[in-house]
N, CA, C and O atoms as a printed pandas DataFrame, in Angstrom:
     atom_number atom_name residue_name chain_id  residue_number  x_coord  y_coord  z_coord
0              1         N          UNK        A               1   10.134    4.804   -3.711
1              2        CA          UNK        A               1    9.445    5.049   -2.605
2              3         C          UNK        A               1    9.356    6.712   -1.700
3              4         O          UNK        A               1    8.569    7.200   -0.888
4              5         N          UNK        A               2   10.736    7.217   -2.438
5              6        CA          UNK        A               2   11.380    8.460   -1.913
6              7         C          UNK        A               2    9.732    9.291   -2.335
7              8         O          UNK        A               2    9.319    9.956   -1.386
8              9         N          UNK        A               3    9.065    9.308   -3.243
9             10        CA          UNK        A               3    8.252   10.174   -3.763
10            11         C          UNK        A               3    6.797    9.926   -2.865
11            12         O          UNK        A               3    6.000   10.863   -2.828
12            13         N          UNK        A               4    6.524    8.856   -2.262
13            14        CA          UNK        A               4    5.696    8.115   -1.555
14            15         C          UNK        A               4    5.975    9.279   -0.007
15            16         O          UNK        A               4    5.150    9.922    0.643
16            17         N          UNK        A               5    7.511    9.149    0.146
17            18        CA          UNK        A               5    7.600    9.740    1.429
18            19         C          UNK        A               5    7.675   11.357    1.825
19            20         O          UNK        A               5    7.660   11.948    2.904
20            21         N          UNK        A               6    7.755   11.743    0.581
21            22        CA          UNK        A               6    7.639   13.141    0.308
22            23         C          UNK        A               6    6.287   13.809    0.384
23            24         O          UNK        A               6    5.928   14.861    0.912
24            25         N          UNK        A               7    5.606   12.829   -0.341
25            26        CA          UNK        A               7    3.820   13.411   -0.366
26            27         C          UNK        A               7    3.019   13.253    0.755
27            28         O          UNK        A               7    1.807   13.460    0.799
28            29         N          UNK        A               8    4.114   12.680    2.142
29            30        CA          UNK        A               8    3.181   12.540    3.305
30            31         C          UNK        A               8    3.747   13.387    4.311
31            32         O          UNK        A               8    3.605   13.158    5.512
32            33         N          UNK        A               9    4.605   14.696    3.694
33            34        CA          UNK        A               9    4.950   15.098    4.898
34            35         C          UNK        A               9    4.536   15.687    5.750
35            36         O          UNK        A               9    3.358   15.994    5.568
36            37         N          UNK        A              10    5.088   16.131    6.954
37            38        CA          UNK        A              10    4.003   16.406    7.766
38            39         C          UNK        A              10    3.727   18.100    8.125
39            40         O          UNK        A              10    2.944   18.699    8.862
40            41         N          UNK        A              11    4.769   18.482    7.225
41            42        CA          UNK        A              11    4.320   20.094    7.007
42            43         C          UNK        A              11    3.511   20.418    5.457
43            44         O          UNK        A              11    3.543   21.498    4.868
44            45         N          UNK        A              12    2.875   19.303    5.052
45            46        CA          UNK        A              12    2.115   19.336    4.084
46            47         C          UNK        A              12    0.577   19.387    4.802
47            48         O          UNK        A              12    0.144   18.572    5.617
48            49         N          UNK        A              13   -0.009   20.384    4.353
49            50        CA          UNK        A              13   -1.380   20.440    5.054
50            51         C          UNK        A              13   -2.444   19.389    4.101
51            52         O          UNK        A              13   -3.314   18.776    4.719
52            53         N          UNK        A              14   -2.360   19.256    2.952
53            54        CA          UNK        A              14   -2.911   18.153    1.950
54            55         C          UNK        A              14   -2.648   16.810    2.012
55            56         O          UNK        A              14   -2.908   16.020    1.104
56            57         N          UNK        A              15   -2.048   16.479    3.252
57            58        CA          UNK        A              15   -1.240   15.313    2.750
58            59         C          UNK        A              15   -2.521   14.410    3.787
59            60         O          UNK        A              15   -3.032   13.562    3.056
60            61         N          UNK        A              16   -2.876   14.383    4.599
61            62        CA          UNK        A              16   -4.049   13.916    5.527
62            63         C          UNK        A              16   -5.119   13.616    4.736
63            64         O          UNK        A              16   -5.535   12.462    4.839
64            65         N          UNK        A              17   -5.803   14.515    3.798
65            66        CA          UNK        A              17   -6.639   14.673    2.922
66            67         C          UNK        A              17   -6.512   13.544    1.638
67            68         O          UNK        A              17   -7.383   13.016    0.946
68            69         N          UNK        A              18   -5.130   13.429    1.645
69            70        CA          UNK        A              18   -4.539   13.013    0.195
70            71         C          UNK        A              18   -4.428   11.457    0.647
71            72         O          UNK        A              18   -4.463   10.574   -0.210
72            73         N          UNK        A              19   -4.269   11.104    2.270
73            74        CA          UNK        A              19   -3.800    9.800    2.558
74            75         C          UNK        A              19   -4.924    9.018    3.388
75            76         O          UNK        A              19   -4.743    7.972    4.009
76            77         N          UNK        A              20   -6.252    9.811    3.262
77            78        CA          UNK        A              20   -7.147    9.552    4.060
78            79         C          UNK        A              20   -7.731    8.032    3.765
79            80         O          UNK        A              20   -8.418    8.095    2.746
80            81         N          UNK        A              21   -7.704    6.876    4.223
81            82        CA          UNK        A              21   -7.975    6.863    6.024
82            83         C          UNK        A              21   -6.759    6.615    6.672
83            84         O          UNK        A              21   -6.829    6.119    7.797
84            85         N          UNK        A              22   -5.580    6.875    6.160
85            86        CA          UNK        A              22   -4.211    6.335    6.522
86            87         C          UNK        A              22   -4.027    7.647    6.915
87            88         O          UNK        A              22   -4.392    8.614    6.247
88            89         N          UNK        A              23   -3.151    7.735    8.596
89            90        CA          UNK        A              23   -2.696    8.687    8.744
90            91         C          UNK        A              23   -1.207    9.034    8.032
91            92         O          UNK        A              23   -0.457    8.058    8.036
92            93         N          UNK        A              24   -0.636   10.282    7.407
93            94        CA          UNK        A              24    0.564   10.198    6.937
94            95         C          UNK        A              24    2.010    9.714    8.017
95            96         O          UNK        A              24    2.889    8.926    7.668
96            97         N          UNK        A              25    1.951   10.302    9.128
97            98        CA          UNK        A              25    2.964    9.294   10.348
98            99         C          UNK        A              25    3.051    8.100   10.301
99           100         O          UNK        A              25    4.136    7.545   10.476
100          101         N          UNK        A              26    1.939    7.435   10.055
101          102        CA          UNK        A              26    1.964    5.728    9.978
102          103         C          UNK        A              26    2.459    5.296    8.805
103          104         O          UNK        A              26    3.090    4.242    8.735
104          105         N          UNK        A              27    2.142    6.330    7.409
105          106        CA          UNK        A              27    3.101    5.807    6.425
106          107         C          UNK        A              27    4.464    6.009    6.332
107          108         O          UNK        A              27    5.241    5.154    5.908
108          109         N          UNK        A              28    4.823    7.257    6.765
109          110        CA          UNK        A              28    6.533    7.497    7.093
110          111         C          UNK        A              28    7.171    6.483    7.806
111          112         O          UNK        A              28    8.241    5.983    7.461
112          113         N          UNK        A              29    6.357    6.086    9.068
113          114        CA          UNK        A              29    6.909    4.828    9.759
114          115         C          UNK        A              29    6.984    3.654    9.500
115          116         O          UNK        A              29    7.935    2.997    9.923
116          117         N          UNK        A              30    5.577    2.859    8.417
117          118        CA          UNK        A              30    5.690    1.603    7.373
118          119         C          UNK        A              30    6.852    2.069    6.866
119          120         O          UNK        A              30    7.755    1.625    7.575
120          121         N          UNK        A              31    7.452    2.997    5.666
121          122        CA          UNK        A              31    8.223    3.406    4.955
122          123         C          UNK        A              31    9.941    3.233    5.612
123          124         O          UNK        A              31   10.880    2.786    4.953
124          125         N          UNK        A              32   10.004    3.625    6.787
125          126        CA          UNK        A              32   11.248    3.641    7.490
126          127         C          UNK        A              32   11.042    2.323    7.872
127          128         O          UNK        A              32   12.218    2.021    7.668
128          129         N          UNK        A              33   10.592    1.363    8.222
129          130        CA          UNK        A              33   10.583   -0.125    8.487
130          131         C          UNK        A              33   10.954   -0.575    7.235
131          132         O          UNK        A              33   11.965   -1.276    7.248
132          133         N          UNK        A              34   10.380   -0.362    6.025
133          134        CA          UNK        A              34   10.890   -0.995    4.756
134          135         C          UNK        A              34   12.373   -0.748    4.627
135          136         O          UNK        A              34   13.065   -1.765    4.566
136          137         N          UNK        A              35   12.973    0.394    4.577
137          138        CA          UNK        A              35   14.373    0.720    4.704
138          139         C          UNK        A              35   15.341   -0.195    5.577
139          140         O          UNK        A              35   16.519   -0.462    5.339
140          141         N          UNK        A              36   14.664   -0.550    6.498
141          142        CA          UNK        A              36   15.249   -1.337    7.529
142          143         C          UNK        A              36   15.444   -2.709    7.059
143          144         O          UNK        A              36   16.475   -3.364    6.905
144          145         N          UNK        A              37   14.033   -3.030    6.840
145          146        CA          UNK        A              37   13.973   -4.910    6.432
146          147         C          UNK        A              37   14.740   -4.770    4.771
147          148         O          UNK        A              37   15.265   -5.853    4.512
148          149         N          UNK        A              38   14.907   -3.888    3.773
149          150        CA          UNK        A              38   15.526   -4.005    2.799
150          151         C          UNK        A              38   17.047   -3.722    2.672
151          152         O          UNK        A              38   17.856   -4.205    1.880
152          153         N          UNK        A              39   17.214   -2.857    3.609
153          154        CA          UNK        A              39   18.747   -2.424    4.250
154          155         C          UNK        A              39   19.216   -1.699    3.079
155          156         O          UNK        A              39   20.275   -1.971    2.514
156          157         N          UNK        A              40   18.384   -0.734    2.703
157          158        CA          UNK        A              40   18.569    0.378    1.649
158          159         C          UNK        A              40   18.340    1.556    1.950
159          160         O          UNK        A              40   17.307    1.591    2.617
160          161         N          UNK        A              41   18.949    2.961    1.745
161          162        CA          UNK        A              41   18.440    3.979    1.670
162          163         C          UNK        A              41   16.654    3.997    0.626
163          164         O          UNK        A              41   16.442    3.364   -0.408
164          165         N          UNK        A              42   15.640    4.941    1.373
165          166        CA          UNK        A              42   14.707    5.516    0.803
166          167         C          UNK        A              42   15.073    5.707   -1.085
167          168         O          UNK        A              42   14.739    4.950   -1.996
168          169         N          UNK        A              43   15.657    6.668   -1.132
169          170        CA          UNK        A              43   16.127    6.844   -2.749
170          171         C          UNK        A              43   16.596    5.531   -3.430
171          172         O          UNK        A              43   16.577    5.514   -4.660
172          173         N          UNK        A              44   17.022    4.409   -2.748
173          174        CA          UNK        A              44   17.400    3.406   -3.678
174          175         C          UNK        A              44   16.511    2.337   -3.733
175          176         O          UNK        A              44   16.656    1.397   -4.514
176          177         N          UNK        A              45   15.406    2.461   -2.774
177          178        CA          UNK        A              45   14.232    1.491   -3.206
178          179         C          UNK        A              45   13.346    1.485   -4.085
179          180         O          UNK        A              45   12.398    2.270   -4.122
180          181         N          UNK        A              46   13.608    0.465   -4.993
181          182        CA          UNK        A              46   12.708    0.711   -6.498
182          183         C          UNK        A              46   11.558   -0.529   -6.511
183          184         O          UNK        A              46   11.616   -1.566   -7.172
184          185         N          UNK        A              47   10.470   -0.092   -5.555
185          186        CA          UNK        A              47    9.095   -1.436   -5.326
186          187         C          UNK        A              47    8.261   -0.748   -6.270
187          188         O          UNK        A              47    7.125   -0.604   -5.819
188          189         N          UNK        A              48    8.411   -0.298   -7.355
189          190        CA          UNK        A              48    6.868    0.225   -7.919
190          191         C          UNK        A              48    6.166   -1.034   -8.387
191          192         O          UNK        A              48    6.555   -2.175   -8.634
192          193         N          UNK        A              49    5.097   -0.474   -8.418
193          194        CA          UNK        A              49    3.341   -1.471   -8.745
194          195         C          UNK        A              49    4.114   -2.279   -9.618
195          196         O          UNK        A              49    4.957   -1.779  -10.364
196          197         N          UNK        A              50    3.840   -3.719   -9.564
197          198        CA          UNK        A              50    3.414   -4.486   -8.422
198          199         C          UNK        A              50    4.336   -5.043   -7.842
199          200         O          UNK        A              50    4.080   -6.012   -7.127
200          201         N          UNK        A              51    5.820   -4.525   -8.012
201          202        CA          UNK        A              51    6.902   -5.421   -7.500
202          203         C          UNK        A              51    7.083   -5.420   -5.825
203          204         O          UNK        A              51    7.840   -6.242   -5.310
204          205         N          UNK        A              52    6.332   -4.436   -4.996
205          206        CA          UNK        A              52    6.030   -4.294   -3.261
206          207         C          UNK        A              52    5.585   -5.653   -3.241
207          208         O          UNK        A              52    6.217   -6.609   -2.794
208          209         N          UNK        A              53    4.074   -5.668   -3.928
209          210        CA          UNK        A              53    3.590   -6.712   -3.453
210          211         C          UNK        A              53    3.940   -8.293   -3.763
211          212         O          UNK        A              53    3.323   -9.186   -3.180
212          213         N          UNK        A              54    4.974   -8.570   -4.722
213          214        CA          UNK        A              54    5.531   -9.038   -5.253
214          215         C          UNK        A              54    6.886   -9.757   -3.966
215          216         O          UNK        A              54    6.925  -10.741   -3.227
216          217         N          UNK        A              55    7.581   -8.897   -4.200
217          218        CA          UNK        A              55    8.311   -8.864   -2.662
218          219         C          UNK        A              55    8.074   -9.503   -1.942
219          220         O          UNK        A              55    8.656  -10.535   -1.608
220          221         N          UNK        A              56    6.969   -8.932   -1.451
221          222        CA          UNK        A              56    6.532   -8.788   -0.040
222          223         C          UNK        A              56    5.022   -9.700    0.106
223          224         O          UNK        A              56    3.992   -9.170    0.521
224          225         N          UNK        A              57    5.082  -10.703   -0.186
225          226        CA          UNK        A              57    3.697  -11.938   -0.608
226          227         C          UNK        A              57    2.752  -11.555    0.547
227          228         O          UNK        A              57    3.361  -11.067    1.499
228          229         N          UNK        A              58    1.462  -11.649    0.701
229          230        CA          UNK        A              58    0.623  -12.182    1.429
230          231         C          UNK        A              58    0.568  -13.306    2.055
231          232         O          UNK        A              58    0.236  -13.218    3.237
232          233         N          UNK        A              59    0.828  -14.542    1.570
233          234        CA          UNK        A              59    0.866  -15.526    2.444
234          235         C          UNK        A              59    2.274  -16.000    2.861
235          236         O          UNK        A              59    2.425  -17.175    3.197
236          237         N          UNK        A              60    3.242  -15.194    2.853
237          238        CA          UNK        A              60    4.908  -16.073    3.098
238          239         C          UNK        A              60    5.669  -14.534    3.640
239          240         O          UNK        A              60    5.835  -13.667    2.781
240          241         N          UNK        A              61    6.007  -14.322    4.746
241          242        CA          UNK        A              61    6.889  -13.312    5.173
242          243         C          UNK        A              61    7.921  -13.882    4.683
243          244         O          UNK        A              61    8.145  -15.088    4.789
244          245         N          UNK        A              62    8.895  -12.776    3.899
245          246        CA          UNK        A              62   10.472  -12.977    3.734
246          247         C          UNK        A              62   11.077  -12.761    5.220
247          248         O          UNK        A              62   10.616  -12.280    6.254
248          249         N          UNK        A              63   12.300  -13.324    4.864
249          250        CA          UNK        A              63   13.458  -13.850    6.349
250          251         C          UNK        A              63   13.577  -12.005    6.789
251          252         O          UNK        A              63   13.418  -11.632    7.951
252          253         N          UNK        A              64   13.867  -11.061    5.671
253          254        CA          UNK        A              64   14.370  -10.014    5.899
254          255         C          UNK        A              64   13.264   -9.334    6.738
255          256         O          UNK        A              64   13.536   -8.593    7.683
256          257         N          UNK        A              65   12.268   -9.562    6.429
257          258        CA          UNK        A              65   10.905   -8.958    7.268
258          259         C          UNK        A              65   10.902   -9.123    8.747
259          260         O          UNK        A              65   11.076   -8.313    9.658
260          261         N          UNK        A              66   10.617  -10.593    8.725
261          262        CA          UNK        A              66   10.673  -11.282    9.972
262          263         C          UNK        A              66   11.840  -10.913   10.779
263          264         O          UNK        A              66   11.660  -11.202   11.962
264          265         N          UNK        A              67   13.047  -10.340   10.523
265          266        CA          UNK        A              67   13.771   -9.820   10.958
266          267         C          UNK        A              67   13.659   -9.044   12.374
267          268         O          UNK        A              67   13.859   -9.142   13.585
268          269         N          UNK        A              68   13.001   -7.856   10.912
269          270        CA          UNK        A              68   12.763   -6.638   11.538
270          271         C          UNK        A              68   11.170   -7.029   12.221
271          272         O          UNK        A              68   11.092   -6.711   13.407
272          273         N          UNK        A              69   10.408   -7.416   11.867
273          274        CA          UNK        A              69    8.834   -7.329   12.471
274          275         C          UNK        A              69    8.929   -8.428   13.270
275          276         O          UNK        A              69    8.239   -8.149   14.250
276          277         N          UNK        A              70    9.384   -9.508   13.412
277          278        CA          UNK        A              70    9.050  -10.357   14.013
278          279         C          UNK        A              70    8.385  -11.730   13.671
279          280         O          UNK        A              70    8.032  -11.506   12.514
280          281         N          UNK        A              71    8.089  -12.689   13.876
281          282        CA          UNK        A              71    7.535  -13.601   13.244
282          283         C          UNK        A              71    5.939  -13.955   13.053
283          284         O          UNK        A              71    5.390  -14.976   12.640
284          285         N          UNK        A              72    5.337  -12.513   13.591
285          286        CA          UNK        A              72    3.904  -12.872   13.557
286          287         C          UNK        A              72    3.274  -12.298   12.009
287          288         O          UNK        A              72    3.699  -11.428   11.250
288          289         N          UNK        A              73    2.269  -13.059   11.944
289          290        CA          UNK        A              73    2.278  -12.797   10.200
290          291         C          UNK        A              73    1.048  -11.659   10.428
291          292         O          UNK        A              73    0.789  -10.903    9.491
292          293         N          UNK        A              74    0.379  -11.568   11.556
293          294        CA          UNK        A              74   -0.496  -10.291   11.609
294          295         C          UNK        A              74    0.242   -9.020   11.569
295          296         O          UNK        A              74   -0.261   -8.098   10.927
296          297         N          UNK        A              75    1.574   -8.812   12.277
297          298        CA          UNK        A              75    1.758   -7.852   12.162
298          299         C          UNK        A              75    2.736   -7.735   10.721
299          300         O          UNK        A              75    3.058   -6.597   10.376
300          301         N          UNK        A              76    3.048   -8.521   10.163
301          302        CA          UNK        A              76    3.486   -8.308    8.886
302          303         C          UNK        A              76    2.498   -7.702    7.841
303          304         O          UNK        A              76    2.653   -6.751    7.075
304          305         N          UNK        A              77    1.296   -8.648    8.062
305          306        CA          UNK        A              77    0.400   -8.309    7.290
306          307         C          UNK        A              77   -0.228   -6.582    7.603
307          308         O          UNK        A              77   -0.611   -5.797    6.736
308          309         N          UNK        A              78   -0.193   -6.419    8.612
309          310        CA          UNK        A              78   -0.770   -4.911    9.057
310          311         C          UNK        A              78    0.184   -3.979    8.121
311          312         O          UNK        A              78   -0.208   -3.149    7.301
312          313         N          UNK        A              79    1.663   -4.346    8.470
313          314        CA          UNK        A              79    2.378   -3.458    7.850
314          315         C          UNK        A              79    2.513   -3.707    6.217
315          316         O          UNK        A              79    2.874   -2.673    5.654
316          317         N          UNK        A              80    2.390   -4.389    5.669
317          318        CA          UNK        A              80    2.517   -4.599    4.679
318          319         C          UNK        A              80    1.364   -3.618    3.615
319          320         O          UNK        A              80    1.565   -2.922    2.620
320          321         N          UNK        A              81    0.415   -3.887    4.208
321          322        CA          UNK        A              81   -1.254   -3.387    4.126
322          323         C          UNK        A              81   -0.978   -1.561    3.556
323          324         O          UNK        A              81   -1.361   -1.056    2.501
324          325         N          UNK        A              82   -0.176   -0.893    4.715
325          326        CA          UNK        A              82   -0.021    0.468    4.821
326          327         C          UNK        A              82    0.642    0.773    3.457
327          328         O          UNK        A              82   -0.033    1.342    2.599
328          329         N          UNK        A              83    2.104    0.379    3.174
329          330        CA          UNK        A              83    2.640    1.053    2.106
330          331         C          UNK        A              83    1.734    0.506    0.420
331          332         O          UNK        A              83    1.596    1.138   -0.628
332          333         N          UNK        A              84    1.304   -0.801    0.781
333          334        CA          UNK        A              84    0.532   -0.472   -0.485
334          335         C          UNK        A              84   -0.821    0.124   -0.488
335          336         O          UNK        A              84   -1.314    0.244   -1.610
336          337         N          UNK        A              85   -1.383    0.440    0.300
337          338        CA          UNK        A              85   -2.522    1.394    0.453
338          339         C          UNK        A              85   -2.022    2.778    0.080
339          340         O          UNK        A              85   -2.610    3.486   -0.738
340          341         N          UNK        A              86   -0.620    3.227    0.879
341          342        CA          UNK        A              86   -0.550    4.544    0.509
342          343         C          UNK        A              86   -0.164    4.792   -1.023
343          344         O          UNK        A              86   -0.155    5.877   -1.605
344          345         N          UNK        A              87    0.230    3.227   -1.665
345          346        CA          UNK        A              87    0.233    4.119   -3.195
346          347         C          UNK        A              87   -0.444    3.649   -3.871
347          348         O          UNK        A              87   -0.082    3.652   -5.048
348          349         N          UNK        A              88   -1.394    3.181   -3.638
349          350        CA          UNK        A              88   -2.805    2.873   -4.448
350          351         C          UNK        A              88   -3.533    4.356   -3.996
351          352         O          UNK        A              88   -4.364    4.717   -4.829
352          353         N          UNK        A              89   -3.380    5.248   -2.873
353          354        CA          UNK        A              89   -4.184    6.123   -2.643
354          355         C          UNK        A              89   -3.367    7.392   -3.414
355          356         O          UNK        A              89   -4.060    8.362   -3.722
356          357         N          UNK        A              90   -1.962    7.424   -3.730
357          358        CA          UNK        A              90   -1.114    8.325   -4.517
358          359         C          UNK        A              90   -1.108    8.260   -5.530
359          360         O          UNK        A              90   -1.031    9.359   -6.078
360          361         N          UNK        A              91   -1.162    7.323   -6.252
361          362        CA          UNK        A              91   -1.081    7.012   -7.621
362          363         C          UNK        A              91   -2.766    6.488   -8.259
363          364         O          UNK        A              91   -2.937    6.341   -9.469
364          365         N          UNK        A              92   -3.605    6.314   -7.505
365          366        CA          UNK        A              92   -4.869    5.556   -7.812
366          367         C          UNK        A              92   -4.487    4.780   -9.285
367          368         O          UNK        A              92   -4.779    5.032  -10.454
368          369         N          UNK        A              93   -3.853    3.934   -8.767
369          370        CA          UNK        A              93   -3.537    2.648  -10.007
370          371         C          UNK        A              93   -3.245    1.612   -8.993
371          372         O          UNK        A              93   -2.826    1.857   -7.861
372          373         N          UNK        A              94   -3.514    0.353   -9.509
373          374        CA          UNK        A              94   -3.506   -0.807   -9.135
374          375         C          UNK        A              94   -2.102   -1.228   -8.563
375          376         O          UNK        A              94   -1.080   -1.047   -9.224
376          377         N          UNK        A              95   -2.089   -1.845   -7.201
377          378        CA          UNK        A              95   -0.566   -1.911   -6.678
378          379         C          UNK        A              95   -0.502   -3.305   -6.394
379          380         O          UNK        A              95    0.691   -3.539   -6.202
380          381         N          UNK        A              96   -1.310   -4.593   -6.238
381          382        CA          UNK        A              96   -1.065   -5.739   -6.349
382          383         C          UNK        A              96   -0.944   -6.496   -7.355
383          384         O          UNK        A              96   -1.457   -6.232   -8.442
384          385         N          UNK        A              97   -0.119   -7.728   -7.074
385          386        CA          UNK        A              97    0.091   -8.494   -8.242
386          387         C          UNK        A              97   -1.439   -9.270   -8.738
387          388         O          UNK        A              97   -1.830   -9.392   -9.899
388          389         N          UNK        A              98   -2.051   -9.676   -7.646
389          390        CA          UNK        A              98   -3.270  -10.287   -7.601
390          391         C          UNK        A              98   -4.513   -9.308   -7.834
391          392         O          UNK        A              98   -4.722   -8.472   -6.955
392          393         N          UNK        A              99   -5.270   -9.343   -8.840
393          394        CA          UNK        A              99   -6.342   -8.755   -9.546
394          395         C          UNK        A              99   -7.382   -8.704   -8.151
395          396         O          UNK        A              99   -7.959   -7.749   -7.632
396          397         N          UNK        A             100   -7.359   -9.709   -7.904
397          398        CA          UNK        A             100   -8.472   -9.985   -6.474
398          399         C          UNK        A             100   -8.485   -9.113   -5.230
399          400         O          UNK        A             100   -9.420   -8.502   -4.713
400          401         N          UNK        A             101   -7.263   -9.206   -4.899
401          402        CA          UNK        A             101   -6.504   -8.360   -4.208
402          403         C          UNK        A             101   -6.349   -6.826   -4.206
403          404         O          UNK        A             101   -6.107   -6.032   -3.297
404          405         N          UNK        A             102   -6.590   -6.659   -5.654
405          406        CA          UNK        A             102   -6.707   -5.000   -5.724
406          407         C          UNK        A             102   -8.301   -4.623   -5.557
407          408         O          UNK        A             102   -8.782   -3.519   -5.301
408          409         N          UNK        A             103   -8.927   -5.784   -5.765
409          410        CA          UNK        A             103  -10.595   -5.086   -5.744
410          411         C          UNK        A             103  -10.794   -5.164   -4.248
411          412         O          UNK        A             103  -11.586   -4.381   -3.724
412          413         N          UNK        A             104  -10.217   -5.940   -3.610
413          414        CA          UNK        A             104  -10.486   -5.968   -1.745
414          415         C          UNK        A             104  -10.006   -4.538   -1.585
415          416         O          UNK        A             104  -10.651   -3.586   -1.147
416          417         N          UNK        A             105   -8.631   -4.566   -2.065
417          418        CA          UNK        A             105   -8.169   -2.984   -1.475
418          419         C          UNK        A             105   -8.653   -1.833   -1.871
419          420         O          UNK        A             105   -8.390   -0.770   -1.311
420          421         N          UNK        A             106   -9.632   -1.990   -3.179
421          422        CA          UNK        A             106  -10.184   -0.717   -3.504
422          423         C          UNK        A             106  -11.243   -0.548   -2.484
423          424         O          UNK        A             106  -11.236    0.293   -1.584
424          425         N          UNK        A             107  -12.237   -1.518   -2.740
425          426        CA          UNK        A             107  -13.489   -1.700   -1.634
426          427         C          UNK        A             107  -13.352   -1.369    0.085
427          428         O          UNK        A             107  -14.172   -0.874    0.857
428          429         N          UNK        A             108  -12.181   -1.786    0.272
429          430        CA          UNK        A             108  -11.748   -1.537    1.748
430          431         C          UNK        A             108  -11.512   -0.351    1.870
431          432         O          UNK        A             108  -12.059    0.049    2.898
432          433         N          UNK        A             109  -10.745    0.785    1.132
433          434        CA          UNK        A             109  -10.258    2.177    1.167
434          435         C          UNK        A             109  -11.288    2.791    0.789
435          436         O          UNK        A             109  -11.377    3.935    1.233
436          437         N          UNK        A             110  -12.186    2.410    0.059
437          438        CA          UNK        A             110  -13.498    3.604   -0.356
438          439         C          UNK        A             110  -14.635    3.469    0.681
439          440         O          UNK        A             110  -15.232    2.473    1.090
440          441         N          UNK        A             111  -14.768    5.014    1.030
441          442        CA          UNK        A             111  -15.583    4.937    2.463
442          443         C          UNK        A             111  -16.934    4.673    2.034
443          444         O          UNK        A             111  -17.443    5.376    1.162
444          445         N          UNK        A             112  -17.746    3.429    2.737
445          446        CA          UNK        A             112  -18.956    3.361    2.203
446          447         C          UNK        A             112  -19.315    2.615    1.272
447          448         O          UNK        A             112  -20.355    2.486    0.627
448          449         N          UNK        A             113  -17.953    1.952    1.278
449          450        CA          UNK        A             113  -18.178    0.742   -0.072
450          451         C          UNK        A             113  -18.868   -0.697    0.811
451          452         O          UNK        A             113  -18.630   -0.982    1.985
452          453         N          UNK        A             114  -19.658   -1.364   -0.027
453          454        CA          UNK        A             114  -19.959   -2.564    0.293
454          455         C          UNK        A             114  -19.563   -3.959   -0.740
455          456         O          UNK        A             114  -19.430   -3.867   -1.960
456          457         N          UNK        A             115  -19.434   -5.058   -0.060
457          458        CA          UNK        A             115  -19.102   -6.060   -1.157
458          459         C          UNK        A             115  -19.862   -5.918   -2.473
459          460         O          UNK        A             115  -19.304   -6.262   -3.515
460          461         N          UNK        A             116  -21.279   -5.362   -2.489
461          462        CA          UNK        A             116  -21.998   -5.088   -3.605
462          463         C          UNK        A             116  -21.548   -4.152   -4.611
463          464         O          UNK        A             116  -21.844   -4.091   -5.804
464          465         N          UNK        A             117  -20.543   -3.213   -3.701
465          466        CA          UNK        A             117  -20.296   -2.073   -4.762
466          467         C          UNK        A             117  -19.027   -2.347   -5.521
467          468         O          UNK        A             117  -18.694   -1.770   -6.556
468          469         N          UNK        A             118  -18.361   -3.277   -4.906
469          470        CA          UNK        A             118  -17.144   -3.229   -5.450
470          471         C          UNK        A             118  -16.487   -3.505   -6.900
471          472         O          UNK        A             118  -15.270   -3.530   -7.085
472          473         N          UNK        A             119  -17.310   -3.678   -7.748
473          474        CA          UNK        A             119  -17.292   -3.608   -9.194
474          475         C          UNK        A             119  -17.350   -2.227   -9.755
475          476         O          UNK        A             119  -16.913   -1.878  -10.852
476          477         N          UNK        A             120  -17.902   -1.540   -8.924
477          478        CA          UNK        A             120  -18.350   -0.170   -9.385
478          479         C          UNK        A             120  -17.129    0.981   -8.686
479          480         O          UNK        A             120  -16.831    2.049   -9.222
480          481         N          UNK        A             121  -16.653    0.561   -7.632
481          482        CA          UNK        A             121  -15.751    1.112   -7.136
482          483         C          UNK        A             121  -14.762    1.129   -7.728
483          484         O          UNK        A             121  -14.026    2.106   -7.866
484          485         N          UNK        A             122  -14.559   -0.288   -8.294
485          486        CA          UNK        A             122  -12.861   -0.468   -8.796
486          487         C          UNK        A             122  -13.184    0.323  -10.130
487          488         O          UNK        A             122  -12.361    1.233  -10.212
488          489         N          UNK        A             123  -13.726    0.333  -10.803
489          490        CA          UNK        A             123  -14.143    0.682  -12.281
490          491         C          UNK        A             123  -13.791    2.515  -12.118
491          492         O          UNK        A             123  -13.602    3.100  -13.184
492          493         N          UNK        A             124  -13.719    3.299  -10.898
493          494        CA          UNK        A             124  -13.191    4.383  -10.785
494          495         C          UNK        A             124  -11.717    4.481  -10.556
495          496         O          UNK        A             124  -11.114    5.544  -10.707
496          497         N          UNK        A             125  -10.949    2.995  -10.068
497          498        CA          UNK        A             125   -9.581    3.244   -9.995
498          499         C          UNK        A             125   -8.478    2.047  -11.093
499          500         O          UNK        A             125   -7.251    1.954  -11.045
500          501         N          UNK        A             126   -9.369    1.331  -11.932
501          502        CA          UNK        A             126   -8.779    0.515  -12.691
502          503         C          UNK        A             126   -9.254    0.856  -14.229
503          504         O          UNK        A             126  -10.460    0.914  -14.470
504          505         N          UNK        A             127   -8.187    1.102  -15.364
505          506        CA          UNK        A             127   -8.974    1.271  -16.535
506          507         C          UNK        A             127   -9.486    0.479  -17.176
507          508         O          UNK        A             127   -9.306   -0.632  -16.679
508          509         N          UNK        A             128  -10.079    0.451  -18.094
509          510        CA          UNK        A             128  -11.333   -0.245  -18.864
510          511         C          UNK        A             128  -12.516   -0.304  -18.513
511          512         O          UNK        A             128  -12.849    0.401  -17.561
512          513         N          UNK        A             129  -13.419   -1.075  -19.103
513          514        CA          UNK        A             129  -14.583   -1.214  -18.913
514          515         C          UNK        A             129  -14.714   -2.484  -17.751
515          516         O          UNK        A             129  -14.064   -3.498  -18.003
516          517         N          UNK        A             130  -15.542   -2.458  -16.473
517          518        CA          UNK        A             130  -15.435   -3.501  -15.440
518          519         C          UNK        A             130  -16.477   -4.652  -15.803
519          520         O          UNK        A             130  -16.621   -5.587  -15.015
520          521         N          UNK        A             131  -17.285   -4.586  -17.121
521          522        CA          UNK        A             131  -18.044   -5.663  -17.733
522          523         C          UNK        A             131  -17.518   -6.386  -18.632
523          524         O          UNK        A             131  -18.058   -7.432  -18.992
524          525         N          UNK        A             132  -16.467   -5.985  -19.102
525          526        CA          UNK        A             132  -15.582   -7.089  -19.846
526          527         C          UNK        A             132  -14.949   -8.355  -19.666
527          528         O          UNK        A             132  -14.323   -8.870  -20.593
């Protein structure tokens, strides 16, 4: 997570373009919350894809996250989306343990994409032939 934090430095003029539509300050805030949730410094957090999505499943909020974010699932989902979106934008690689979630993430993050374009959009991010 340290590399992701460094990529969205406030003095980096390209950070805003690299992470559009996310704001680099929002990414850094979400990563700061992650350090509170896991009780580790950024340098010690090793949640490479898809470990982050497995450690923080979409259907059940871990107790450690509940202690920091409160019991509201919409708040948890909003927070969870930010580091996963940022990681996908930074690496251009899948970050979700569920391929369908990955397709939805690509479609949501691609400007002008709609449901009919999802497979074509995903083909730019995921290796292999989308028709296989």
